[in-house]
C-alpha positions as CSV (number, residue, x, y, z in Angstrom):
1,X,-1.9,5.0,7.6
2,X,-1.7,2.3,4.9
3,X,-2.2,-0.1,7.2
4,X,-5.7,-1.6,5.3
5,X,-3.3,-4.9,4.4
6,X,-4.9,-5.9,7.7
7,X,-8.4,-7.7,7.0
8,X,-8.9,-11.4,6.1
9,X,-7.8,-12.8,3.4
10,X,-4.6,-12.2,0.9
11,X,-5.5,-10.0,-1.8
12,X,-3.1,-12.0,-4.3
13,X,-2.7,-9.1,-6.6
14,X,-1.2,-6.7,-4.5
15,X,2.1,-5.3,-6.1
16,X,5.8,-5.3,-4.1
17,X,5.9,-7.0,-1.4
18,X,2.9,-5.8,0.3
19,X,1.1,-9.3,-1.5
20,X,4.3,-11.6,0.4
21,X,3.7,-10.8,4.1
22,X,2.1,-13.8,4.5
23,X,2.7,-15.7,8.5
24,X,1.3,-19.2,8.9
25,X,-1.9,-19.7,7.4
26,X,-2.8,-16.0,7.2
27,X,-2.6,-15.5,3.5
28,X,-6.5,-15.2,3.7
29,X,-6.7,-12.2,6.0
30,X,-5.5,-9.3,4.1
31,X,-7.6,-7.1,2.5
32,X,-9.4,-8.0,-0.8
33,X,-9.1,-4.6,-2.2
34,X,-6.6,-2.7,-3.8
35,X,-6.8,-0.6,-1.1
36,X,-4.0,-2.4,0.6
37,X,-1.7,-2.6,-2.3
38,X,0.1,1.0,-1.4
39,X,3.4,-0.4,0.2
40,X,4.2,2.7,2.7
41,X,3.3,3.7,6.1
42,X,2.9,7.5,7.5
43,X,3.1,9.7,10.2
44,X,1.5,13.2,10.9
45,X,4.3,15.4,12.1
46,X,4.8,19.5,12.2
47,X,6.3,20.1,9.1
48,X,5.8,17.4,7.0
49,X,5.2,18.5,3.9
50,X,8.5,18.8,1.7
51,X,10.2,22.1,1.4
52,X,10.9,21.4,-2.3
53,X,7.6,23.1,-4.3
54,X,6.8,22.4,-7.9
55,X,6.2,25.3,-10.1
56,X,2.5,26.3,-10.8
57,X,2.1,26.7,-14.5
58,X,1.1,30.6,-15.7
59,X,-2.6,31.0,-15.8
60,X,-3.3,27.7,-14.2
61,X,-7.3,27.9,-12.6
62,X,-7.4,29.0,-9.1
63,X,-8.3,26.4,-6.5
64,X,-10.9,26.5,-3.3
65,X,-10.3,29.7,-1.4
66,X,-9.1,27.6,1.5
67,X,-6.0,26.3,-0.3
68,X,-5.6,29.1,-3.0
69,X,-2.5,30.5,-1.6
70,X,-0.7,27.4,-0.5
71,X,2.3,26.5,-2.3
72,X,2.5,23.3,-5.1
73,X,4.9,20.6,-4.2
74,X,6.1,17.4,-5.8
75,X,5.6,15.2,-2.8
76,X,5.0,15.1,0.6
77,X,6.1,13.1,3.9
78,X,4.6,12.9,7.5
79,X,8.0,13.2,8.8
80,X,9.2,16.2,7.4
81,X,11.6,16.8,4.4
82,X,11.5,14.3,1.4
83,X,14.7,12.2,1.2
84,X,14.6,12.9,-2.9
85,X,15.2,16.4,-4.2
86,X,12.9,18.3,-6.9
87,X,13.7,16.4,-10.4
88,X,15.6,13.6,-9.0
89,X,16.0,11.4,-11.8
90,X,14.9,7.1,-10.0
91,X,14.8,6.3,-6.8
92,X,18.3,5.1,-5.3
93,X,17.1,1.1,-5.2
94,X,16.2,0.6,-8.5
95,X,18.5,-0.3,-12.0
96,X,17.6,1.9,-14.1
97,X,19.4,-0.2,-16.9
98,X,17.4,-3.4,-16.0
99,X,16.6,-5.2,-19.2
100,X,13.0,-5.6,-20.3
101,X,11.4,-8.9,-21.3
102,X,10.9,-12.6,-20.1
103,X,7.9,-13.7,-17.9
104,X,7.5,-14.6,-14.0
105,X,4.8,-17.1,-12.8
106,X,3.6,-16.5,-9.7
107,X,0.8,-19.2,-7.7
108,X,-2.5,-18.4,-6.0
109,X,-4.6,-20.6,-3.6
110,X,-8.0,-20.3,-4.6
111,X,-9.7,-18.9,-7.3
112,X,-11.7,-15.6,-8.7
113,X,-14.9,-14.2,-10.7
114,X,-14.3,-10.5,-10.8
115,X,-12.1,-7.8,-12.2
116,X,-13.6,-5.2,-10.2
117,X,-11.2,-3.9,-7.2
118,X,-14.1,-1.4,-5.8
119,X,-16.5,-4.3,-4.6
120,X,-13.6,-6.8,-3.6
121,X,-14.7,-8.2,-0.4
122,X,-18.1,-7.4,-0.6
123,X,-18.7,-9.2,-3.9
124,X,-16.8,-11.7,-5.7
125,X,-13.2,-13.1,-5.7
126,X,-11.4,-10.7,-6.8
127,X,-8.2,-11.4,-9.6
128,X,-4.6,-11.4,-8.4
129,X,-2.2,-8.9,-10.2
130,X,-5.6,-6.1,-11.0
131,X,-3.8,-3.1,-9.5
132,X,-0.9,-4.2,-12.3
133,X,-3.3,-2.0,-14.4
134,X,-4.1,0.6,-12.6
135,X,-2.3,4.2,-10.6
136,X,-3.0,6.4,-7.7
137,X,-2.2,10.1,-7.6
138,X,0.9,9.9,-5.4
139,X,3.4,6.6,-5.2
140,X,5.3,6.0,-2.1
141,X,9.2,5.1,-1.7
142,X,10.4,2.1,-0.4
143,X,13.5,3.4,1.3
144,X,11.5,6.1,3.3
145,X,8.6,5.5,5.9
146,X,6.4,8.0,5.0
147,X,6.9,9.5,1.8
148,X,5.2,10.1,-1.9
149,X,5.6,11.6,-4.9
150,X,3.8,12.7,-8.2
151,X,2.5,9.7,-10.3
152,X,-1.0,10.6,-11.8
153,X,-0.7,13.7,-10.3
154,X,2.4,16.2,-10.7
155,X,1.4,18.4,-7.4
156,X,-0.2,18.7,-4.5
157,X,-1.5,21.3,-1.9
158,X,-3.1,22.0,1.1
159,X,-4.2,25.1,3.6
160,X,-2.1,25.1,6.8
161,X,-5.1,23.9,8.9
162,X,-5.3,20.7,6.7
163,X,-8.9,21.3,5.7
164,X,-8.7,20.1,2.3
165,X,-5.9,19.2,-0.6
166,X,-5.8,19.9,-4.3
167,X,-3.9,17.5,-6.8
168,X,-3.3,18.7,-10.2
169,X,-2.7,15.8,-12.5
170,X,0.0,15.3,-15.5
171,X,-1.6,16.5,-18.9
172,X,0.6,13.1,-20.4
173,X,-1.3,10.9,-18.0
174,X,-3.3,8.6,-20.4
175,X,-5.6,5.9,-20.6
176,X,-4.6,2.6,-22.1
177,X,-7.0,3.9,-25.4
178,X,-5.1,7.2,-25.2
179,X,-7.3,8.8,-24.0
180,X,-6.4,11.6,-20.8
181,X,-6.9,10.9,-17.1
182,X,-9.4,13.4,-16.3
183,X,-10.5,15.1,-13.2
184,X,-13.9,13.5,-13.6
185,X,-12.4,10.5,-13.5
186,X,-10.7,11.3,-10.4
187,X,-14.2,12.3,-8.9
188,X,-15.8,9.5,-10.4
189,X,-13.2,7.1,-8.2
190,X,-13.7,8.9,-5.2
191,X,-17.3,8.8,-5.4
192,X,-17.3,4.9,-6.4
193,X,-14.7,3.6,-3.7
194,X,-16.6,5.7,-1.0
195,X,-20.2,4.1,-1.9
196,X,-19.6,1.2,-2.5
197,X,-16.6,-0.2,-0.9
198,X,-17.4,-0.5,2.9
199,X,-14.0,-0.4,4.2
200,X,-12.9,3.0,2.1
201,X,-16.0,4.3,3.1
202,X,-14.4,4.0,6.6
203,X,-11.0,5.4,5.8
204,X,-12.3,8.2,3.3
205,X,-14.8,9.0,5.9
206,X,-13.5,12.3,6.6
207,X,-13.2,13.6,3.3
208,X,-16.7,15.1,2.3
209,X,-16.6,15.5,-1.3
210,X,-13.9,15.7,-4.1
211,X,-14.9,18.7,-6.8
212,X,-13.0,20.4,-10.2
213,X,-10.9,23.4,-8.9
214,X,-9.4,23.9,-12.2
215,X,-8.0,22.8,-15.4
216,X,-6.5,19.4,-14.4
217,X,-7.3,20.1,-10.6
218,X,-9.4,18.1,-8.2
219,X,-9.9,19.5,-4.5
220,X,-10.8,17.6,-1.9
221,X,-12.6,18.9,1.0
222,X,-12.3,17.6,4.5
223,X,-15.1,17.5,7.4
224,X,-13.0,19.4,9.6
225,X,-9.3,20.7,10.0
226,X,-6.4,19.5,11.1
227,X,-6.4,16.1,10.3
228,X,-2.9,15.7,9.3
229,X,-2.9,12.6,7.7
230,X,-6.1,13.0,5.2
231,X,-3.9,15.2,3.0
232,X,-1.9,12.5,2.0
233,X,-3.9,9.5,2.4
234,X,-6.1,10.9,-0.6
235,X,-3.1,10.3,-2.4
236,X,-3.7,6.8,-2.2
237,X,-6.6,6.9,-4.0
238,X,-6.8,4.1,-7.1
239,X,-8.1,6.2,-10.3
240,X,-10.8,4.4,-12.3
241,X,-11.7,5.5,-15.8
242,X,-14.9,6.9,-15.6
243,X,-16.2,7.0,-19.3
244,X,-15.4,3.0,-19.3
245,X,-17.6,2.1,-16.2
246,X,-20.4,4.1,-17.5
247,X,-20.1,2.6,-20.7
248,X,-21.3,-0.8,-22.6
249,X,-19.7,-3.8,-23.3
250,X,-18.7,-5.5,-26.6
251,X,-22.4,-6.7,-26.5
252,X,-24.2,-3.6,-25.6
253,X,-24.7,-4.0,-21.6
254,X,-24.4,-1.2,-19.7
255,X,-21.4,-1.7,-16.9
256,X,-22.4,-0.9,-13.5
257,X,-18.6,-0.4,-10.8
258,X,-20.9,-1.6,-8.2
259,X,-21.0,-5.5,-9.8
260,X,-18.6,-7.8,-10.6
261,X,-17.2,-8.0,-14.1
262,X,-15.2,-10.4,-15.6
263,X,-14.7,-8.1,-18.5
264,X,-10.9,-7.0,-18.3
265,X,-11.6,-3.4,-17.5
266,X,-9.2,0.0,-18.8
267,X,-6.6,0.8,-17.1
268,X,-3.0,3.5,-17.5
269,X,-0.8,1.3,-15.5
270,X,2.2,-0.3,-16.8
271,X,0.6,-3.6,-17.4
272,X,-2.8,-4.9,-18.6
273,X,-5.4,-7.7,-18.7
274,X,-3.7,-10.5,-22.0
275,X,-5.6,-13.0,-21.3
276,X,-7.5,-15.1,-18.4
277,X,-9.3,-18.6,-17.7
278,X,-11.8,-17.7,-15.1
279,X,-10.8,-19.2,-11.8
280,X,-7.2,-20.8,-13.5
281,X,-5.1,-18.1,-14.3
282,X,-4.6,-14.4,-15.5
283,X,-2.0,-13.0,-17.8
284,X,-1.0,-9.8,-17.7
285,X,1.2,-7.9,-20.7
286,X,3.8,-5.0,-20.0
287,X,2.6,-1.8,-21.8
288,X,5.2,-0.8,-24.4
289,X,4.1,2.6,-25.0
290,X,3.0,3.2,-21.1
291,X,2.5,7.0,-20.3
292,X,4.7,6.9,-17.6
293,X,7.5,4.7,-18.4
294,X,10.1,8.0,-18.2
295,X,8.6,8.7,-14.8
296,X,11.1,9.2,-11.8
297,X,8.9,6.8,-9.9
298,X,8.6,4.2,-12.7
299,X,12.1,4.1,-14.0
300,X,14.1,0.7,-13.3
301,X,10.8,-1.5,-12.3
302,X,8.0,-3.1,-13.9
303,X,10.4,-5.2,-16.5
304,X,8.8,-8.2,-17.3
305,X,7.1,-8.7,-20.5
306,X,4.4,-10.9,-18.9
307,X,3.0,-11.6,-15.7
308,X,1.4,-14.9,-14.8
309,X,-1.0,-15.7,-12.2
310,X,-1.9,-19.6,-11.7
311,X,-4.3,-20.7,-9.7
312,X,-4.2,-23.9,-7.2
313,X,-6.9,-25.0,-5.3
314,X,-5.1,-25.6,-2.2
315,X,-1.5,-25.9,-0.9
316,X,-0.4,-29.0,-1.5
317,X,-0.8,-29.0,-5.1
318,X,0.8,-25.4,-5.0
319,X,3.8,-26.6,-3.8
320,X,3.6,-29.8,-6.5
321,X,3.4,-27.3,-9.1
322,X,6.5,-25.2,-7.8
323,X,8.6,-28.3,-7.4
324,X,7.8,-29.3,-11.4
325,X,8.1,-25.6,-12.3
326,X,4.8,-24.9,-13.4
327,X,5.5,-21.3,-11.5
328,X,8.7,-19.6,-10.8
329,X,8.1,-18.0,-7.3
330,X,6.5,-19.2,-4.0
331,X,5.9,-17.3,-0.8
332,X,5.7,-20.1,1.5
333,X,3.5,-19.2,5.0
334,X,3.9,-22.5,6.4
335,X,6.6,-23.4,8.9
336,X,6.1,-26.9,8.2
337,X,6.2,-26.4,4.7
338,X,9.4,-24.6,4.9
339,X,10.6,-27.1,7.3
340,X,10.0,-30.2,5.3
341,X,8.7,-29.6,1.7
342,X,12.2,-28.0,0.1
343,X,14.1,-31.0,-0.3
344,X,13.7,-31.9,-3.5
345,X,16.8,-32.0,-5.9
346,X,16.4,-28.3,-7.5
347,X,17.1,-27.4,-4.2
348,X,20.4,-29.1,-3.7
349,X,21.8,-27.9,-7.3
350,X,20.8,-24.6,-6.0
351,X,18.3,-23.8,-9.2
352,X,15.9,-23.3,-6.7
353,X,16.9,-20.5,-4.2
354,X,15.3,-20.6,-0.6
355,X,15.4,-16.9,1.2
356,X,14.0,-15.1,3.8
357,X,13.5,-11.0,3.6
358,X,13.0,-9.5,6.8
359,X,9.9,-7.0,7.6
360,X,11.0,-3.6,8.8
361,X,7.6,-1.9,8.7
362,X,4.6,-3.7,9.6
363,X,3.5,-4.8,12.5
364,X,0.5,-7.4,12.8
365,X,-2.2,-8.7,15.4
366,X,-3.4,-12.6,14.2
367,X,-5.7,-14.3,16.2
368,X,-8.6,-15.5,17.5
369,X,-11.3,-13.0,17.0
370,X,-14.0,-13.3,19.1
371,X,-17.7,-12.1,17.8
372,X,-18.5,-10.1,20.9
373,X,-22.3,-8.7,19.3
374,X,-23.0,-12.6,20.7
375,X,-24.1,-12.4,24.5
376,X,-21.4,-15.7,25.3
377,X,-18.5,-13.3,24.5
378,X,-19.5,-10.3,26.3
379,X,-18.3,-10.9,29.5
380,X,-14.0,-10.0,29.0
381,X,-13.6,-12.8,31.7
382,X,-14.8,-15.1,29.3
383,X,-12.6,-14.1,26.6
384,X,-9.4,-14.0,29.0
385,X,-10.3,-17.9,29.9
386,X,-10.1,-18.7,26.2
387,X,-6.3,-17.1,25.8
388,X,-5.6,-19.0,29.7
389,X,-6.6,-22.5,27.8
390,X,-4.6,-22.0,24.5
391,X,-1.2,-23.5,24.8
392,X,1.0,-21.5,22.4
393,X,4.2,-23.0,23.4
394,X,3.0,-26.4,22.8
395,X,1.3,-25.8,19.7
396,X,4.5,-23.8,18.5
397,X,6.6,-26.7,19.2
398,X,4.4,-29.7,18.0
399,X,2.8,-27.9,14.7
400,X,5.3,-25.5,13.9
401,X,8.5,-26.6,14.0
402,X,9.4,-24.0,16.7
403,X,9.0,-21.1,14.2
404,X,7.3,-18.6,15.6
405,X,6.9,-16.0,18.2
406,X,3.6,-15.4,20.1
407,X,1.9,-11.8,19.8
408,X,1.7,-9.6,22.7
409,X,0.9,-6.3,21.2
410,X,-1.8,-5.2,18.3
411,X,1.3,-3.4,17.3
412,X,3.7,-6.5,17.1
413,X,7.2,-5.9,15.9
414,X,7.3,-2.0,15.7
415,X,8.3,0.7,18.0
416,X,4.8,1.5,18.4
417,X,3.9,-1.7,20.9
418,X,3.6,-0.8,24.4
419,X,5.9,-2.1,26.3
420,X,6.2,-1.7,31.1
421,X,3.7,0.5,32.2
422,X,2.5,3.6,31.0
423,X,4.6,6.6,32.0
424,X,4.9,10.3,30.5
425,X,2.7,11.3,27.8
426,X,0.6,7.9,27.6
427,X,-0.5,7.9,31.0
428,X,-1.1,11.4,30.5
429,X,-3.5,10.3,27.7
430,X,-4.7,7.1,29.3
431,X,-5.8,9.3,32.7
432,X,-8.6,10.9,30.6
433,X,-10.2,7.5,30.3
434,X,-9.1,6.0,33.5
435,X,-12.8,5.5,34.6
436,X,-13.6,3.7,31.5
437,X,-10.7,0.9,30.7
438,X,-9.7,-2.3,32.8
439,X,-7.6,-1.2,35.8
440,X,-5.0,-3.4,35.1
441,X,-4.2,-1.2,32.0
442,X,-2.3,1.1,34.7
443,X,-0.7,-1.5,37.1
444,X,0.3,-4.5,35.1
445,X,2.2,-4.7,31.8
446,X,0.1,-6.6,29.6
447,X,1.4,-10.5,29.0
448,X,0.3,-13.6,27.6
449,X,-0.6,-17.0,29.4
450,X,2.3,-19.1,29.1
451,X,2.1,-23.2,28.9
452,X,4.6,-25.7,27.3
453,X,4.1,-28.4,30.3
454,X,1.7,-30.2,31.9
455,X,2.1,-28.0,35.2
456,X,2.1,-24.5,33.3
457,X,-1.5,-26.6,31.6
458,X,-3.1,-27.6,35.0
459,X,-2.4,-24.2,36.2
460,X,-3.7,-21.8,33.3
461,X,-6.8,-24.5,33.1
462,X,-7.5,-24.0,36.5
463,X,-7.4,-20.3,36.3
464,X,-9.5,-20.5,33.4
465,X,-11.8,-22.4,35.3
466,X,-12.4,-19.8,38.2
467,X,-12.5,-16.9,35.0
468,X,-15.5,-18.7,33.8
469,X,-16.9,-19.1,37.4
470,X,-16.5,-15.2,37.9
471,X,-18.5,-14.3,34.8
472,X,-21.3,-17.3,35.6
473,X,-20.6,-20.6,34.4
474,X,-20.5,-23.7,36.0
475,X,-19.9,-27.1,35.3
476,X,-23.0,-29.3,35.4
477,X,-22.5,-33.5,34.4
478,X,-19.0,-32.4,32.8
479,X,-20.7,-29.7,30.6
480,X,-20.0,-25.8,30.8
481,X,-23.6,-24.2,31.3
482,X,-24.7,-20.9,32.3
483,X,-25.4,-20.7,36.3
484,X,-29.1,-19.0,35.6
485,X,-30.1,-20.3,32.6
486,X,-28.5,-23.8,32.8
487,X,-27.5,-23.0,28.7
488,X,-24.5,-25.5,27.5
489,X,-21.7,-23.3,26.5
490,X,-21.0,-24.1,23.0
491,X,-18.6,-22.5,20.6
492,X,-18.2,-22.8,16.6
493,X,-14.0,-21.9,15.2
494,X,-15.2,-20.9,11.7
495,X,-12.6,-21.2,8.7
496,X,-12.4,-21.1,4.7
497,X,-8.9,-22.7,5.1
498,X,-8.3,-26.6,6.2
499,X,-5.0,-25.5,7.2
500,X,-6.4,-24.0,10.0
501,X,-8.2,-27.1,11.1
502,X,-5.1,-28.4,13.0
503,X,-4.5,-25.1,14.7
504,X,-8.4,-25.3,16.0
505,X,-8.0,-29.0,16.3
506,X,-5.0,-28.5,18.7
507,X,-7.4,-26.1,20.6
508,X,-10.3,-28.1,21.2
509,X,-9.5,-30.5,23.7
510,X,-8.5,-27.6,25.9
511,X,-11.6,-25.8,26.0
512,X,-13.7,-29.0,26.2
513,X,-11.6,-29.8,29.4
514,X,-13.5,-26.6,30.8
515,X,-16.3,-28.5,29.5
516,X,-17.4,-26.8,26.4
517,X,-18.8,-28.1,23.4
518,X,-16.8,-27.4,20.3
519,X,-16.7,-27.4,16.6
520,X,-14.5,-26.5,14.4
521,X,-16.3,-25.9,10.4
522,X,-14.4,-25.1,7.4
523,X,-16.5,-23.9,4.9
524,X,-16.0,-23.0,1.0
525,X,-14.3,-18.9,0.4
526,X,-18.1,-17.4,-0.3
527,X,-20.0,-19.0,2.1
528,X,-16.9,-17.9,4.7
529,X,-16.8,-14.4,3.1
530,X,-21.4,-14.0,3.5
531,X,-21.1,-15.2,7.0
532,X,-17.6,-13.1,7.8
533,X,-19.6,-9.7,6.7
534,X,-22.5,-10.7,8.3
535,X,-20.8,-11.5,11.2
536,X,-22.6,-14.8,11.8
537,X,-19.6,-16.2,13.1
538,X,-18.5,-17.0,16.8
539,X,-14.8,-17.1,16.7
540,X,-12.7,-16.9,13.1
541,X,-8.9,-16.5,12.6
542,X,-8.4,-12.8,12.0
543,X,-4.8,-10.4,11.3
544,X,-5.1,-7.2,11.8
545,X,-1.7,-5.4,9.4
546,X,-0.2,-2.1,11.1
547,X,2.1,0.3,9.4
548,X,4.5,2.8,11.3
549,X,1.9,5.4,11.3
550,X,-1.6,4.2,12.4
551,X,-4.1,6.7,11.4
552,X,-7.8,6.7,10.2
553,X,-7.8,3.5,9.4
554,X,-8.0,2.3,13.0
555,X,-11.7,3.6,13.3
556,X,-12.8,0.9,10.6
557,X,-10.3,-1.8,13.1
558,X,-11.7,-0.5,16.3
559,X,-14.4,1.9,16.0
560,X,-18.0,2.0,17.2
561,X,-19.6,3.3,13.9
562,X,-17.9,0.6,12.0
563,X,-19.2,-2.2,14.3
564,X,-22.5,-3.3,12.9
565,X,-21.5,-1.7,9.0
566,X,-21.6,-5.6,7.3
567,X,-18.3,-6.2,5.4
568,X,-16.5,-3.9,8.1
569,X,-12.8,-4.4,9.8
570,X,-14.0,-4.3,12.8
571,X,-14.8,-7.8,13.0
572,X,-15.0,-8.2,16.8
573,X,-17.4,-5.8,17.1
574,X,-15.8,-3.1,19.6
575,X,-18.0,-0.6,20.6
576,X,-15.9,1.1,23.3
577,X,-16.1,4.8,24.1
578,X,-12.4,4.9,25.3
579,X,-11.6,2.9,22.8
580,X,-13.2,5.5,20.4
581,X,-11.1,8.7,22.0
582,X,-8.0,6.8,22.1
583,X,-8.7,6.3,18.3
584,X,-9.0,10.1,18.1
585,X,-5.9,10.6,20.0
586,X,-3.9,8.2,17.1
587,X,-5.6,10.2,14.3
588,X,-5.0,14.0,15.5
589,X,-1.3,13.2,17.3
590,X,1.2,16.1,16.6
591,X,4.4,14.7,16.8
592,X,6.3,11.8,16.4
593,X,6.4,11.4,20.2
594,X,2.8,12.1,20.5
595,X,1.6,9.0,18.1
596,X,4.0,6.5,19.4
597,X,2.4,7.7,22.5
598,X,-1.3,7.3,21.2
599,X,-0.6,4.3,20.1
600,X,1.0,2.5,23.0
601,X,-2.6,3.6,25.0
602,X,-4.8,2.4,22.6
603,X,-2.9,-0.9,22.1
604,X,-2.7,-0.9,26.3
605,X,-6.8,-1.0,25.9
606,X,-7.3,-3.5,23.6
607,X,-5.1,-5.9,25.0
608,X,-6.6,-5.7,28.7
609,X,-10.1,-5.7,27.2
610,X,-9.3,-9.4,25.8
611,X,-11.0,-8.9,22.7
612,X,-9.0,-11.9,20.6
613,X,-7.0,-14.3,22.0
614,X,-3.8,-13.7,20.2
615,X,-1.8,-16.2,17.8
616,X,1.8,-16.0,16.3
617,X,3.9,-14.2,14.2
618,X,7.5,-14.5,11.9
619,X,9.4,-11.5,11.2
620,X,10.5,-12.4,7.9
621,X,8.9,-13.4,4.6
622,X,9.9,-16.9,3.4
623,X,10.5,-16.9,-0.5
624,X,11.6,-19.6,-2.6
625,X,12.2,-19.3,-6.7
626,X,13.6,-20.8,-9.8
627,X,17.0,-18.7,-10.2
628,X,16.4,-17.3,-13.1
629,X,15.7,-13.4,-11.8
630,X,18.2,-10.7,-10.8
631,X,17.6,-7.6,-8.5
632,X,19.7,-4.7,-7.0
633,X,21.4,-5.0,-3.7
634,X,20.7,-4.7,-1.3
635,X,16.8,-4.1,-1.6
636,X,15.2,-1.3,-0.5
637,X,14.8,-1.1,3.5
638,X,10.4,-1.2,3.2
639,X,10.6,-3.4,0.3
640,X,10.5,-7.0,1.8
641,X,11.3,-9.4,-1.5
642,X,9.9,-6.8,-3.4
643,X,9.1,-8.9,-6.5
644,X,8.2,-8.9,-9.2
645,X,8.5,-5.2,-9.5
646,X,12.1,-4.1,-8.8
647,X,13.7,-7.7,-10.4
648,X,14.2,-8.4,-13.8
649,X,14.9,-11.8,-15.7
650,X,18.0,-12.7,-16.4
651,X,18.8,-14.6,-19.5
652,X,22.4,-16.0,-18.1
653,X,20.9,-17.5,-14.9
654,X,17.6,-18.8,-17.0
655,X,20.2,-20.7,-19.3
656,X,21.8,-22.4,-16.3
657,X,18.3,-23.6,-14.2
658,X,16.3,-24.1,-17.2
659,X,14.4,-21.7,-19.6
660,X,10.5,-21.4,-18.9
661,X,10.0,-18.4,-20.2
């Protein structure tokens, strides 16, 4: 669950540290939808709901028969018991006495033309920070891997067979105009997300409907029992105001949740849009009378009076703006910049602080992704030949200052990554699909080809030639052609980010030595998104972010049903019955051990099908900030930098650094 951050473009408005999970030039890959904004990972286990219960008020209407006898609970955890007891005052990692005030200025590279989260990734470029104005039914904690507590909902219950879940809304929950958050808002939101967002349509595919089942109570019905994570992922639903979206704007035009808009939406969260300049700047102001400011899940956070997101067209200008103190905080996703761009006086004077924050709860596959819908990429031997032609070691040395590690798993950086040969429960799972997967799954631990020196380079290219010949290609007149048709082998690397050109251009000569015709094309963001949505590409760089508890989102990443759905995360176009079977094993895992085994099996099969050429990763978030802010130490284990949510304006530091608020 919560692995939705794995798509192709960074959503700059993600709260907490999720917006900071940016590896070398992969800021464009994370989902342009607030679905990625929720920083928690979850795992289906027996006994996963907390023992403590929230009391049902006297006279509360009954829910659906399936859930009527289930106890109401104040929180849920897929791992077992919750860390925090019923009635807890605050999370341990916050400073309840943090001062309110000041401004935090963030930067974003790109542009925006919409405030509508629902159609993000399908229509328009979503504004940074928009998730600040909204809320979900539950709120995850940053010092537990898989726990959520009531936010808009005060309680949750579900039957023992996991066939449905019910949420009871807080009576005090309000929109910024003072109107209550209602069951109708929740139902409208669910229907809108499922209808207009391809990603969430896949994520909530097994949630059939949402219905009012009592006073302030909504019940979500599932298509089958036994899916342990569904009750909890429903709690991730971002709630929208039904009456606002079905109303009219100041000019009398009817609003439509299916369209982009630059009209600031009504929200219920700790911030509202104060002002904006389309494509250039968005300013959010703290809602002083925010209804949830006293909730235990909100105390000690959201401390800035203003959050500003400044837009820049490229990284070069963005770095210059940071150096000139036009913005306060920068996440650095370039190894080259981290090594060379921060040598200006403010750094040596300690007015600018450089700091790295460890990433502990996210795995990632970032890679050159093939569009296997196209015949020239259908043969896995061809795809493997591309991997043999990719000299990561030399690229890492020349371009990345040796900072990166080669990715060798779709769950890189987590215990879920396949290692060695399959055994035990993992082997048992794989035996069920033995005749449908590459034999190497059972005989050989996966490893990428290793280059870095002339001899290794020659050996790898020789192996690539052999693979291409086995797949039906040969070199004629120094050009790689189809042996039967004589058609030249041509490939295009498509991107929207000029920073990636140096990577593709480094890769290009090796492929040309194989006889391929290689084109590197960079287009604008709108064109890129349209072509990606329509699967009109050969190879793109893509990233899939994984939590510690993968689940239903795996169908959207690799499942057959998503392969032909425009805008889906199955960018590659995988239609593999064995992969579908293994995804089901992940989703319906009954224990932690079962989940680890099922995920390892899926990882191994994806790797040995050579759907991608893995790229690189870095296990920390690199950050640079003007020293005007403070935080409580230590930061929560799964909070990464947690800026700006858990930080606050420090007037004493600002006075020494130079006040810019």
